FIROMI-318583 format. One record per atom (N, C-alpha, C): residue number from 0; atom name; x, y, z. Coordinates in nm, 4 decimals. Example, Ala and Ser with C-alpha at 12.3 -4.5 7.8 and 13.67 -1.06 7.14 Angstrom:
REC seq atom       px       py       pz
REC   0    N   1.3190  -0.5690   0.7800
REC   0   CA   1.2300  -0.4500   0.7800
REC   0    C   1.3200  -0.3300   0.7800
REC   1    N   1.2850  -0.2250   0.7080
REC   1   CA   1.3670  -0.1060   0.7140
REC   1    C   1.2900   0.0030   0.7870
END
This chain:
REC seq atom       px       py       pz
REC   0    N   2.8429  -0.3756   2.6202
REC   0   CA   2.7440  -0.4002   2.5171
REC   0    C   2.7206  -0.5503   2.5004
REC   1    N   2.8270  -0.6294   2.5187
REC   1   CA   2.8148  -0.7734   2.5053
REC   1    C   2.7216  -0.8287   2.6124
REC   2    N   2.7294  -0.7721   2.7343
REC   2   CA   2.6451  -0.8155   2.8438
REC   2    C   2.4985  -0.7895   2.8114
REC   3    N   2.4679  -0.6714   2.7550
REC   3   CA   2.3306  -0.6371   2.7216
REC   3    C   2.2777  -0.7309   2.6142
REC   4    N   2.3601  -0.7623   2.5151
REC   4   CA   2.3190  -0.8552   2.4107
REC   4    C   2.2845  -0.9911   2.4675
REC   5    N   2.3640  -1.0375   2.5642
REC   5   CA   2.3341  -1.1671   2.6256
REC   5    C   2.2080  -1.1597   2.7101
REC   6    N   2.1795  -1.0427   2.7706
REC   6   CA   2.0572  -1.0274   2.8474
REC   6    C   1.9357  -1.0322   2.7564
REC   7    N   1.9465  -0.9695   2.6397
REC   7   CA   1.8360  -0.9743   2.5436
REC   7    C   1.8148  -1.1183   2.4971
REC   8    N   1.9239  -1.1867   2.4666
REC   8   CA   1.9132  -1.3262   2.4237
REC   8    C   1.8480  -1.4110   2.5319
REC   9    N   1.8860  -1.3875   2.6575
REC   9   CA   1.8274  -1.4619   2.7686
REC   9    C   1.6788  -1.4297   2.7818
REC  10    N   1.6447  -1.3007   2.7683
REC  10   CA   1.5042  -1.2602   2.7769
REC  10    C   1.4225  -1.3251   2.6670
REC  11    N   1.4759  -1.3271   2.5449
REC  11   CA   1.4062  -1.3904   2.4328
REC  11    C   1.3915  -1.5398   2.4572
REC  12    N   1.4968  -1.6021   2.5110
REC  12   CA   1.4918  -1.7453   2.5397
REC  12    C   1.3874  -1.7741   2.6468
REC  13    N   1.3814  -1.6898   2.7506
REC  13   CA   1.2833  -1.7087   2.8565
REC  13    C   1.1416  -1.6946   2.8039
REC  14    N   1.1202  -1.6065   2.7082
REC  14   CA   0.9872  -1.5895   2.6521
REC  14    C   0.9499  -1.7074   2.5629
REC  15    N   1.0450  -1.7920   2.5327
REC  15   CA   1.0157  -1.9090   2.4507
REC  15    C   0.9974  -1.8763   2.3041
REC  16    N   1.0593  -1.7695   2.2582
REC  16   CA   1.0451  -1.7303   2.1185
REC  16    C   1.1797  -1.7395   2.0497
REC  17    N   1.1737  -1.7611   1.9220
REC  17   CA   1.2971  -1.7615   1.8450
REC  17    C   1.3312  -1.6197   1.8004
REC  18    N   1.4435  -1.6023   1.7373
REC  18   CA   1.4911  -1.4699   1.6976
REC  18    C   1.3946  -1.4011   1.6017
REC  19    N   1.3389  -1.4757   1.5086
REC  19   CA   1.2472  -1.4181   1.4111
REC  19    C   1.1221  -1.3632   1.4804
REC  20    N   1.0676  -1.4376   1.5735
REC  20   CA   0.9496  -1.3918   1.6466
REC  20    C   0.9816  -1.2674   1.7288
REC  21    N   1.1016  -1.2631   1.7869
REC  21   CA   1.1414  -1.1452   1.8646
REC  21    C   1.1524  -1.0220   1.7748
REC  22    N   1.2063  -1.0391   1.6549
REC  22   CA   1.2161  -0.9273   1.5606
REC  22    C   1.0783  -0.8807   1.5149
REC  23    N   0.9884  -0.9748   1.4924
REC  23   CA   0.8517  -0.9397   1.4530
REC  23    C   0.7841  -0.8620   1.5652
REC  24    N   0.7997  -0.9082   1.6891
REC  24   CA   0.7396  -0.8378   1.8023
REC  24    C   0.7986  -0.6987   1.8193
REC  25    N   0.9288  -0.6842   1.7958
REC  25   CA   0.9925  -0.5524   1.8052
REC  25    C   0.9349  -0.4595   1.6984
REC  26    N   0.9119  -0.5106   1.5779
REC  26   CA   0.8546  -0.4289   1.4708
REC  26    C   0.7104  -0.3894   1.5037
REC  27    N   0.6345  -0.4816   1.5598
REC  27   CA   0.4968  -0.4504   1.5992
REC  27    C   0.4962  -0.3384   1.7026
REC  28    N   0.5849  -0.3475   1.8003
REC  28   CA   0.5938  -0.2436   1.9026
REC  28    C   0.6334  -0.1101   1.8404
REC  29    N   0.7242  -0.1146   1.7434
REC  29   CA   0.7677   0.0074   1.6765
REC  29    C   0.6523   0.0715   1.5985
REC  30    N   0.5773  -0.0089   1.5230
REC  30   CA   0.4629   0.0422   1.4467
REC  30    C   0.3588   0.1004   1.5424
REC  31    N   0.3321   0.0313   1.6521
REC  31   CA   0.2354   0.0815   1.7495
REC  31    C   0.2816   0.2142   1.8099
REC  32    N   0.4101   0.2248   1.8417
REC  32   CA   0.4630   0.3488   1.8994
REC  32    C   0.4525   0.4637   1.7983
REC  33    N   0.4826   0.4370   1.6716
REC  33   CA   0.4716   0.5398   1.5678
REC  33    C   0.3260   0.5841   1.5512
REC  34    N   0.2363   0.4874   1.5437
REC  34   CA   0.0934   0.5182   1.5278
REC  34    C   0.0436   0.6022   1.6457
REC  35    N   0.0776   0.5598   1.7670
REC  35   CA   0.0349   0.6329   1.8865
REC  35    C   0.0852   0.7775   1.8825
REC  36    N   0.2126   0.7964   1.8499
REC  36   CA   0.2708   0.9311   1.8469
REC  36    C   0.2009   1.0193   1.7428
REC  37    N   0.1723   0.9638   1.6261
REC  37   CA   0.1071   1.0416   1.5209
REC  37    C  -0.0371   1.0746   1.5594
REC  38    N  -0.1092   0.9781   1.6138
REC  38   CA  -0.2476   1.0023   1.6555
REC  38    C  -0.2511   1.1073   1.7661
REC  39    N  -0.1566   1.1010   1.8593
REC  39   CA  -0.1518   1.2012   1.9662
REC  39    C  -0.1225   1.3401   1.9102
REC  40    N  -0.0423   1.3477   1.8051
REC  40   CA  -0.0137   1.4772   1.7446
REC  40    C  -0.1339   1.5298   1.6663
REC  41    N  -0.2004   1.4436   1.5915
REC  41   CA  -0.3121   1.4861   1.5081
REC  41    C  -0.4353   1.5196   1.5929
REC  42    N  -0.4655   1.4369   1.6919
REC  42   CA  -0.5907   1.4517   1.7656
REC  42    C  -0.5768   1.5163   1.9035
REC  43    N  -0.4573   1.5348   1.9524
REC  43   CA  -0.4317   1.5989   2.0825
REC  43    C  -0.5190   1.5390   2.1926
REC  44    N  -0.6166   1.6136   2.2431
REC  44   CA  -0.6987   1.5682   2.3566
REC  44    C  -0.7898   1.4498   2.3221
REC  45    N  -0.8260   1.4338   2.1975
REC  45   CA  -0.9144   1.3236   2.1571
REC  45    C  -0.8366   1.1960   2.1253
REC  46    N  -0.7036   1.2018   2.1289
REC  46   CA  -0.6209   1.0853   2.0931
REC  46    C  -0.6527   0.9610   2.1768
REC  47    N  -0.6699   0.9716   2.3098
REC  47   CA  -0.6999   0.8490   2.3864
REC  47    C  -0.8260   0.7776   2.3375
REC  48    N  -0.9260   0.8536   2.2962
REC  48   CA  -1.0493   0.7921   2.2474
REC  48    C  -1.0247   0.7206   2.1148
REC  49    N  -0.9507   0.7828   2.0240
REC  49   CA  -0.9202   0.7195   1.8955
REC  49    C  -0.8390   0.5919   1.9196
REC  50    N  -0.7383   0.6009   2.0049
REC  50   CA  -0.6528   0.4850   2.0335
REC  50    C  -0.7313   0.3730   2.1008
REC  51    N  -0.8230   0.4093   2.1876
REC  51   CA  -0.9028   0.3090   2.2577
REC  51    C  -0.9889   0.2272   2.1620
REC  52    N  -1.0284   0.2875   2.0516
REC  52   CA  -1.1138   0.2182   1.9547
REC  52    C  -1.0352   0.1586   1.8380
REC  53    N  -0.9022   0.1635   1.8450
REC  53   CA  -0.8179   0.1011   1.7427
REC  53    C  -0.7913  -0.0428   1.7838
REC  54    N  -0.8195  -0.1364   1.6935
REC  54   CA  -0.8000  -0.2782   1.7226
REC  54    C  -0.6672  -0.3330   1.6732
REC  55    N  -0.6147  -0.2810   1.5631
REC  55   CA  -0.4883  -0.3304   1.5093
REC  55    C  -0.4332  -0.2308   1.4085
REC  56    N  -0.2997  -0.2293   1.3962
REC  56   CA  -0.2312  -0.1440   1.2999
REC  56    C  -0.1205  -0.2267   1.2356
REC  57    N  -0.1153  -0.2248   1.1034
REC  57   CA  -0.0124  -0.2971   1.0302
REC  57    C   0.0514  -0.2044   0.9269
REC  58    N   0.1822  -0.2131   0.9116
REC  58   CA   0.2517  -0.1481   0.8006
REC  58    C   0.3329  -0.2585   0.7343
REC  59    N   0.3074  -0.2792   0.6053
REC  59   CA   0.3721  -0.3904   0.5363
REC  59    C   0.4174  -0.3487   0.3972
REC  60    N   0.5128  -0.4212   0.3458
REC  60   CA   0.5579  -0.3999   0.2083
REC  60    C   0.4625  -0.4750   0.1165
REC  61    N   0.4193  -0.4044   0.0107
REC  61   CA   0.3259  -0.4669  -0.0818
REC  61    C   0.3444  -0.4076  -0.2212
REC  62    N   0.3706  -0.4905  -0.3180
REC  62   CA   0.3856  -0.4478  -0.4579
REC  62    C   0.4842  -0.3332  -0.4733
REC  63    N   0.5993  -0.3432  -0.4093
REC  63   CA   0.7031  -0.2413  -0.4214
REC  63    C   0.6769  -0.1147  -0.3421
REC  64    N   0.5699  -0.1092  -0.2663
REC  64   CA   0.5373   0.0074  -0.1840
REC  64    C   0.5009  -0.0358  -0.0434
REC  65    N   0.4632   0.0609   0.0364
REC  65   CA   0.4251   0.0304   0.1740
REC  65    C   0.2761   0.0554   0.1923
REC  66    N   0.2123  -0.0361   0.2617
REC  66   CA   0.0691  -0.0280   0.2871
REC  66    C   0.0448  -0.0273   0.4367
REC  67    N  -0.0420   0.0627   0.4813
REC  67   CA  -0.0808   0.0683   0.6215
REC  67    C  -0.2274   0.0294   0.6307
REC  68    N  -0.2576  -0.0594   0.7249
REC  68   CA  -0.3955  -0.1014   0.7480
REC  68    C  -0.4257  -0.0767   0.8952
REC  69    N  -0.5334  -0.0047   0.9211
REC  69   CA  -0.5776   0.0227   1.0577
REC  69    C  -0.7175  -0.0351   1.0738
REC  70    N  -0.7356  -0.1152   1.1778
REC  70   CA  -0.8662  -0.1716   1.2110
REC  70    C  -0.9212  -0.0977   1.3325
REC  71    N  -1.0465  -0.0557   1.3235
REC  71   CA  -1.1145   0.0095   1.4351
REC  71    C  -1.2424  -0.0678   1.4656
REC  72    N  -1.3006  -0.0434   1.5849
REC  72   CA  -1.4175  -0.1229   1.6227
REC  72    C  -1.5513  -0.0617   1.5825
REC  73    N  -1.5517   0.0635   1.5328
REC  73   CA  -1.6778   0.1262   1.4912
REC  73    C  -1.6549   0.2110   1.3663
REC  74    N  -1.7566   0.2188   1.2818
REC  74   CA  -1.7475   0.2947   1.1572
REC  74    C  -1.7244   0.4436   1.1820
REC  75    N  -1.7713   0.4952   1.2940
REC  75   CA  -1.7516   0.6366   1.3269
REC  75    C  -1.6028   0.6707   1.3328
REC  76    N  -1.5228   0.5830   1.3920
REC  76   CA  -1.3787   0.6074   1.4036
REC  76    C  -1.3080   0.5844   1.2701
REC  77    N  -1.3633   0.4960   1.1884
REC  77   CA  -1.3097   0.4783   1.0538
REC  77    C  -1.3273   0.6077   0.9749
REC  78    N  -1.4437   0.6686   0.9847
REC  78   CA  -1.4704   0.7935   0.9129
REC  78    C  -1.3789   0.9054   0.9640
REC  79    N  -1.3576   0.9121   1.0934
REC  79   CA  -1.2718   1.0165   1.1496
REC  79    C  -1.1275   1.0004   1.1035
REC  80    N  -1.0760   0.8786   1.1081
REC  80   CA  -0.9398   0.8543   1.0611
REC  80    C  -0.9279   0.8788   0.9115
REC  81    N  -1.0332   0.8450   0.8374
REC  81   CA  -1.0333   0.8687   0.6930
REC  81    C  -1.0206   1.0180   0.6627
REC  82    N  -1.0837   1.1014   0.7457
REC  82   CA  -1.0755   1.2460   0.7256
REC  82    C  -0.9339   1.2985   0.7471
REC  83    N  -0.8561   1.2300   0.8282
REC  83   CA  -0.7191   1.2725   0.8583
REC  83    C  -0.6139   1.1841   0.7906
REC  84    N  -0.6560   1.1026   0.6969
REC  84   CA  -0.5687   1.0053   0.6299
REC  84    C  -0.4384   1.0665   0.5789
REC  85    N  -0.4464   1.1731   0.5037
REC  85   CA  -0.3256   1.2320   0.4436
REC  85    C  -0.2334   1.2925   0.5490
REC  86    N  -0.2917   1.3522   0.6523
REC  86   CA  -0.2113   1.4086   0.7605
REC  86    C  -0.1351   1.2966   0.8332
REC  87    N  -0.2011   1.1866   0.8586
REC  87   CA  -0.1373   1.0732   0.9267
REC  87    C  -0.0229   1.0189   0.8412
REC  88    N  -0.0473   0.9999   0.7120
REC  88   CA   0.0585   0.9517   0.6225
REC  88    C   0.1768   1.0480   0.6203
REC  89    N   0.1486   1.1764   0.6134
REC  89   CA   0.2537   1.2783   0.6075
REC  89    C   0.3380   1.2771   0.7354
REC  90    N   0.2729   1.2714   0.8503
REC  90   CA   0.3462   1.2708   0.9777
REC  90    C   0.4273   1.1432   0.9961
REC  91    N   0.3737   1.0302   0.9526
REC  91   CA   0.4504   0.9056   0.9605
REC  91    C   0.5791   0.9159   0.8792
REC  92    N   0.5695   0.9783   0.7633
REC  92   CA   0.6861   0.9950   0.6783
REC  92    C   0.7842   1.0952   0.7392
REC  93    N   0.7348   1.2101   0.7837
REC  93   CA   0.8216   1.3138   0.8388
REC  93    C   0.8918   1.2699   0.9670
REC  94    N   0.8164   1.2132   1.0592
REC  94   CA   0.8713   1.1829   1.1919
REC  94    C   0.9454   1.0502   1.1984
REC  95    N   0.9009   0.9503   1.1210
REC  95   CA   0.9555   0.8158   1.1381
REC  95    C   1.0041   0.7520   1.0085
REC  96    N   1.0053   0.8256   0.8994
REC  96   CA   1.0472   0.7742   0.7685
REC  96    C   0.9689   0.6505   0.7265
REC  97    N   0.8419   0.6465   0.7632
REC  97   CA   0.7509   0.5394   0.7212
REC  97    C   0.6721   0.5943   0.6025
REC  98    N   0.7240   0.5728   0.4832
REC  98   CA   0.6620   0.6280   0.3621
REC  98    C   0.5478   0.5361   0.3170
REC  99    N   0.4287   0.5631   0.3678
REC  99   CA   0.3102   0.4824   0.3388
REC  99    C   0.2442   0.5363   0.2128
REC 100    N   0.2309   0.4495   0.1114
REC 100   CA   0.1669   0.4907  -0.0130
REC 100    C   0.0183   0.4576  -0.0144
REC 101    N  -0.0182   0.3500   0.0519
REC 101   CA  -0.1580   0.3079   0.0544
REC 101    C  -0.2012   0.2957   0.2000
REC 102    N  -0.3135   0.3560   0.2350
REC 102   CA  -0.3625   0.3577   0.3722
REC 102    C  -0.5063   0.3076   0.3714
REC 103    N  -0.5295   0.1891   0.4275
REC 103   CA  -0.6628   0.1305   0.4294
REC 103    C  -0.7169   0.1302   0.5721
REC 104    N  -0.8450   0.1601   0.5836
REC 104   CA  -0.9145   0.1582   0.7123
REC 104    C  -1.0226   0.0524   0.7067
REC 105    N  -1.0321  -0.0282   0.8112
REC 105   CA  -1.1288  -0.1378   0.8146
REC 105    C  -1.2002  -0.1372   0.9492
REC 106    N  -1.3250  -0.1826   0.9479
REC 106   CA  -1.3983  -0.2024   1.0722
REC 106    C  -1.3821  -0.3492   1.1101
REC 107    N  -1.3369  -0.3735   1.2313
REC 107   CA  -1.3141  -0.5107   1.2784
REC 107    C  -1.4465  -0.5847   1.2944
REC 108    N  -1.4381  -0.7157   1.2792
REC 108   CA  -1.5559  -0.8003   1.2946
REC 108    C  -1.5252  -0.9118   1.3943
REC 109    N  -1.6307  -0.9686   1.4492
REC 109   CA  -1.6167  -1.0831   1.5381
REC 109    C  -1.5345  -1.0530   1.6621
REC 110    N  -1.4556  -1.1499   1.7007
REC 110   CA  -1.3769  -1.1391   1.8245
REC 110    C  -1.2701  -1.0308   1.8163
REC 111    N  -1.2299  -0.9930   1.6959
REC 111   CA  -1.1253  -0.8920   1.6808
REC 111    C  -1.1722  -0.7533   1.7264
REC 112    N  -1.3030  -0.7326   1.7314
REC 112   CA  -1.3556  -0.6033   1.7780
REC 112    C  -1.3210  -0.5775   1.9241
REC 113    N  -1.2899  -0.6828   1.9961
REC 113   CA  -1.2646  -0.6697   2.1398
REC 113    C  -1.1162  -0.6599   2.1728
REC 114    N  -1.0330  -0.6558   2.0722
REC 114   CA  -0.8894  -0.6375   2.0936
REC 114    C  -0.8603  -0.4882   2.0995
REC 115    N  -0.7916  -0.4449   2.2026
REC 115   CA  -0.7620  -0.3022   2.2190
REC 115    C  -0.6177  -0.2847   2.2656
REC 116    N  -0.5216  -0.2955   2.1731
REC 116   CA  -0.3810  -0.2881   2.2135
REC 116    C  -0.3378  -0.1505   2.2633
REC 117    N  -0.4164  -0.0472   2.2383
REC 117   CA  -0.3783   0.0874   2.2796
REC 117    C  -0.4560   0.1362   2.4016
REC 118    N  -0.5456   0.0532   2.4540
REC 118   CA  -0.6244   0.0942   2.5703
REC 118    C  -0.5315   0.1127   2.6896
REC 119    N  -0.5615   0.2129   2.7696
REC 119   CA  -0.4806   0.2389   2.8885
REC 119    C  -0.5076   0.1316   2.9931
REC 120    N  -0.4040   0.0920   3.0684
REC 120   CA  -0.4266  -0.0071   3.1730
REC 120    C  -0.5128   0.0524   3.2838
REC 121    N  -0.5786  -0.0362   3.3587
REC 121   CA  -0.6618   0.0104   3.4690
REC 121    C  -0.5758   0.0817   3.5726
REC 122    N  -0.6275   0.1899   3.6287
REC 122   CA  -0.5522   0.2569   3.7344
REC 122    C  -0.5406   0.1684   3.8577
REC 123    N  -0.4415   0.1959   3.9410
REC 123   CA  -0.4149   0.1151   4.0602
REC 123    C  -0.5352   0.1116   4.1524
REC 124    N  -0.6075   0.2252   4.1673
REC 124   CA  -0.7185   0.2263   4.2602
REC 124    C  -0.8354   0.1398   4.2155
REC 125    N  -0.8371   0.0896   4.0942
REC 125   CA  -0.9472   0.0066   4.0485
REC 125    C  -0.9155  -0.1418   4.0580
REC 126    N  -0.8312  -0.1815   4.1502
REC 126   CA  -0.8135  -0.3228   4.1742
REC 126    C  -0.6713  -0.3736   4.1645
REC 127    N  -0.5837  -0.3086   4.0927
REC 127   CA  -0.4473  -0.3583   4.0857
REC 127    C  -0.3772  -0.3305   4.2181
REC 128    N  -0.3104  -0.4308   4.2692
REC 128   CA  -0.2429  -0.4143   4.3977
REC 128    C  -0.1006  -0.3648   4.3825
REC 129    N  -0.0434  -0.3813   4.2667
REC 129   CA   0.0965  -0.3460   4.2474
REC 129    C   0.1106  -0.2317   4.1489
REC 130    N   0.2138  -0.1532   4.1677
REC 130   CA   0.2506  -0.0469   4.0758
REC 130    C   0.3997  -0.0560   4.0513
REC 131    N   0.4515   0.0286   3.9649
REC 131   CA   0.5936   0.0254   3.9308
REC 131    C   0.6793   0.0426   4.0559
REC 132    N   0.6315   0.1226   4.1517
REC 132   CA   0.7071   0.1440   4.2754
REC 132    C   0.7236   0.0182   4.3577
REC 133    N   0.6393  -0.0833   4.3352
REC 133   CA   0.6487  -0.2081   4.4101
REC 133    C   0.7552  -0.3014   4.3559
REC 134    N   0.8090  -0.2709   4.2392
REC 134   CA   0.9155  -0.3538   4.1835
REC 134    C   1.0457  -0.3239   4.2563
REC 135    N   1.1273  -0.4243   4.2694
REC 135   CA   1.2579  -0.4021   4.3308
REC 135    C   1.3425  -0.3162   4.2381
REC 136    N   1.4368  -0.2483   4.2955
REC 136   CA   1.5284  -0.1634   4.2167
REC 136    C   1.6017  -0.2506   4.1139
REC 137    N   1.6383  -0.3721   4.1545
REC 137   CA   1.7098  -0.4626   4.0633
REC 137    C   1.6230  -0.4988   3.9425
REC 138    N   1.4928  -0.5217   3.9655
REC 138   CA   1.4030  -0.5569   3.8549
REC 138    C   1.3891  -0.4395   3.7578
REC 139    N   1.3765  -0.3174   3.8118
REC 139   CA   1.3655  -0.2002   3.7248
REC 139    C   1.4957  -0.1765   3.6479
REC 140    N   1.6109  -0.1928   3.7170
REC 140   CA   1.7407  -0.1750   3.6508
REC 140    C   1.7614  -0.2789   3.5419
REC 141    N   1.7189  -0.4035   3.5688
REC 141   CA   1.7336  -0.5107   3.4700
REC 141    C   1.6486  -0.4807   3.3461
REC 142    N   1.5256  -0.4339   3.3663
REC 142   CA   1.4390  -0.3998   3.2527
REC 142    C   1.5019  -0.2862   3.1712
REC 143    N   1.5556  -0.1866   3.2394
REC 143   CA   1.6198  -0.0742   3.1699
REC 143    C   1.7435  -0.1202   3.0937
REC 144    N   1.8208  -0.2120   3.1530
REC 144   CA   1.9421  -0.2611   3.0870
REC 144    C   1.9083  -0.3408   2.9610
REC 145    N   1.8070  -0.4260   2.9702
REC 145   CA   1.7676  -0.5055   2.8534
REC 145    C   1.7139  -0.4134   2.7439
REC 146    N   1.6329  -0.3150   2.7809
REC 146   CA   1.5738  -0.2237   2.6825
REC 146    C   1.6762  -0.1284   2.6224
REC 147    N   1.7867  -0.1030   2.6929
REC 147   CA   1.8842  -0.0050   2.6434
REC 147    C   1.9521  -0.0485   2.5136
REC 148    N   1.9445  -0.1748   2.4792
REC 148   CA   2.0051  -0.2223   2.3550
REC 148    C   1.9224  -0.1838   2.2324
REC 149    N   1.7973  -0.1434   2.2526
REC 149   CA   1.7110  -0.1040   2.1415
REC 149    C   1.7491   0.0376   2.0992
REC 150    N   1.7712   0.0589   1.9702
REC 150   CA   1.8206   0.1870   1.9210
REC 150    C   1.7137   0.2958   1.9171
REC 151    N   1.5959   0.2639   1.8766
REC 151   CA   1.4889   0.3627   1.8637
REC 151    C   1.4370   0.4025   2.0020
REC 152    N   1.4302   0.5333   2.0279
REC 152   CA   1.3833   0.5821   2.1575
REC 152    C   1.2407   0.5381   2.1874
REC 153    N   1.1527   0.5515   2.0893
REC 153   CA   1.0125   0.5177   2.1132
REC 153    C   0.9946   0.3680   2.1350
REC 154    N   1.0668   0.2856   2.0599
REC 154   CA   1.0565   0.1411   2.0762
REC 154    C   1.1187   0.0999   2.2095
REC 155    N   1.2322   0.1623   2.2456
REC 155   CA   1.2978   0.1309   2.3725
REC 155    C   1.2032   0.1583   2.4891
REC 156    N   1.1369   0.2744   2.4843
REC 156   CA   1.0448   0.3109   2.5919
REC 156    C   0.9266   0.2135   2.5976
REC 157    N   0.8710   0.1798   2.4818
REC 157   CA   0.7580   0.0866   2.4773
REC 157    C   0.7995  -0.0522   2.5246
REC 158    N   0.9185  -0.0965   2.4850
REC 158   CA   0.9683  -0.2282   2.5250
REC 158    C   0.9878  -0.2333   2.6764
REC 159    N   1.0452  -0.1281   2.7337
REC 159   CA   1.0672  -0.1216   2.8777
REC 159    C   0.9342  -0.1246   2.9530
REC 160    N   0.8364  -0.0456   2.9062
REC 160   CA   0.7049  -0.0441   2.9699
REC 160    C   0.6379  -0.1814   2.9604
REC 161    N   0.6537  -0.2465   2.8461
REC 161   CA   0.5930  -0.3786   2.8275
REC 161    C   0.6547  -0.4810   2.9224
REC 162    N   0.7868  -0.4761   2.9392
REC 162   CA   0.8520  -0.5696   3.0315
REC 162    C   0.8046  -0.5460   3.1747
REC 163    N   0.7981  -0.4204   3.2161
REC 163   CA   0.7542  -0.3883   3.3526
REC 163    C   0.6083  -0.4294   3.3719
REC 164    N   0.5236  -0.4036   3.2733
REC 164   CA   0.3829  -0.4439   3.2818
REC 164    C   0.3701  -0.5954   3.2939
REC 165    N   0.4527  -0.6678   3.2190
REC 165   CA   0.4497  -0.8135   3.2250
REC 165    C   0.4890  -0.8628   3.3640
REC 166    N   0.5917  -0.8038   3.4234
REC 166   CA   0.6339  -0.8423   3.5586
REC 166    C   0.5214  -0.8152   3.6580
REC 167    N   0.4584  -0.6968   3.6482
REC 167   CA   0.3489  -0.6616   3.7393
REC 167    C   0.2301  -0.7555   3.7220
REC 168    N   0.1989  -0.7903   3.5957
REC 168   CA   0.0882  -0.8833   3.5698
REC 168    C   0.1157  -1.0191   3.6320
REC 169    N   0.2401  -1.0652   3.6208
REC 169   CA   0.2755  -1.1951   3.6795
REC 169    C   0.2685  -1.1906   3.8314
REC 170    N   0.3057  -1.0756   3.8907
REC 170   CA   0.2932  -1.0609   4.0356
REC 170    C   0.1463  -1.0720   4.0771
REC 171    N   0.0570  -1.0069   4.0005
REC 171   CA  -0.0864  -1.0128   4.0283
REC 171    C  -0.1378  -1.1561   4.0146
REC 172    N  -0.0962  -1.2260   3.9076
REC 172   CA  -0.1412  -1.3637   3.8863
REC 172    C  -0.0957  -1.4543   3.9997
REC 173    N   0.0277  -1.4356   4.0441
REC 173   CA   0.0786  -1.5172   4.1548
REC 173    C  -0.0023  -1.4930   4.2808
REC 174    N  -0.0370  -1.3671   4.3098
REC 174   CA  -0.1184  -1.3357   4.4273
REC 174    C  -0.2572  -1.3958   4.4150
REC 175    N  -0.3165  -1.3861   4.2960
REC 175   CA  -0.4497  -1.4402   4.2733
REC 175    C  -0.4500  -1.5914   4.2929
REC 176    N  -0.3487  -1.6586   4.2396
REC 176   CA  -0.3384  -1.8037   4.2528
REC 176    C  -0.3199  -1.8428   4.3999
REC 177    N  -0.2360  -1.7692   4.4728
REC 177   CA  -0.2139  -1.7990   4.6149
REC 177    C  -0.3426  -1.7775   4.6945
REC 178    N  -0.4180  -1.6722   4.6639
REC 178   CA  -0.5447  -1.6459   4.7323
REC 178    C  -0.6450  -1.7568   4.7037
REC 179    N  -0.6484  -1.8031   4.5805
REC 179   CA  -0.7406  -1.9105   4.5424
REC 179    C  -0.7083  -2.0388   4.6191
REC 180    N  -0.5792  -2.0715   4.6265
REC 180   CA  -0.5393  -2.1922   4.6996
REC 180    C  -0.5730  -2.1797   4.8478
REC 181    N  -0.5532  -2.0604   4.9031
REC 181   CA  -0.5835  -2.0391   5.0449
REC 181    C  -0.7334  -2.0525   5.0703
REC 182    N  -0.8167  -2.0012   4.9790
REC 182   CA  -0.9619  -2.0095   4.9963
REC 182    C  -1.0107  -2.1540   4.9837
REC 183    N  -0.9355  -2.2371   4.9146
REC 183   CA  -0.9710  -2.3783   4.8999
REC 183    C  -0.9123  -2.4619   5.0136
REC 184    N  -0.8470  -2.3952   5.1080
REC 184   CA  -0.7914  -2.4664   5.2237
REC 184    C  -0.6540  -2.5236   5.1997
REC 185    N  -0.5904  -2.4886   5.0907
REC 185   CA  -0.4567  -2.5373   5.0622
REC 185    C  -0.3581  -2.4370   5.1205
REC 186    N  -0.2833  -2.4785   5.2183
REC 186   CA  -0.1894  -2.3889   5.2849
REC 186    C  -0.0532  -2.3964   5.2183
REC 187    N   0.0099  -2.2835   5.2087
REC 187   CA   0.1450  -2.2763   5.1520
REC 187    C   0.2467  -2.3019   5.2624
REC 188    N   0.3516  -2.3799   5.2356
REC 188   CA   0.4534  -2.4017   5.3375
REC 188    C   0.5277  -2.2713   5.3658
REC 189    N   0.5586  -2.2488   5.4919
REC 189   CA   0.6329  -2.1292   5.5297
REC 189    C   0.7793  -2.1513   5.5063
REC 190    N   0.8466  -2.0512   5.4586
REC 190   CA   0.9894  -2.0579   5.4352
REC 190    C   1.0603  -2.0226   5.5652
REC 191    N   1.1317  -2.1154   5.6223
REC 191   CA   1.1944  -2.0939   5.7532
REC 191    C   1.3403  -2.0595   5.7422
REC 192    N   1.3899  -2.0414   5.6245
REC 192   CA   1.5318  -2.0105   5.6074
REC 192    C   1.5571  -1.8657   5.6338
END
């Protein structure tokens, strides 16, 4: 367990964040995982569409109670969520002990309308060159080991997926940068070792 704790500390240090920021990010991931699970239960087949149009979700302590604020990009989705407001609050309480007393729905404005934290990533056939199978076994094991210290199953799974997605994104960026340099005539030195 001590080894896993040091791996988490190293991961947090590598991300350049302090402990408070890491805890805030863990809570954000937890709230997102809870929201996703409840929306999937309430809307079943329509859940991906609702999630795709959700811009932000917050659960905060306010005036001795808990307040949930959900931002969506269109009024149509605000009306739909409003119709299921009590069901969402009830499921959050039953499944995750998130006793929300006040639930506000807002339509996002400006640049925030284009934020989609729940949108599904592009499939591999639409341009991504790497998939989870392209990661080394050591990289996957390391991500699983770091995530195993998280107690909540849903947060652990989301944290692990986020780490793997970040590694894959960095692999793509490195390839893109290397291709750009090659197209500009900048050759990379060959490793002869």
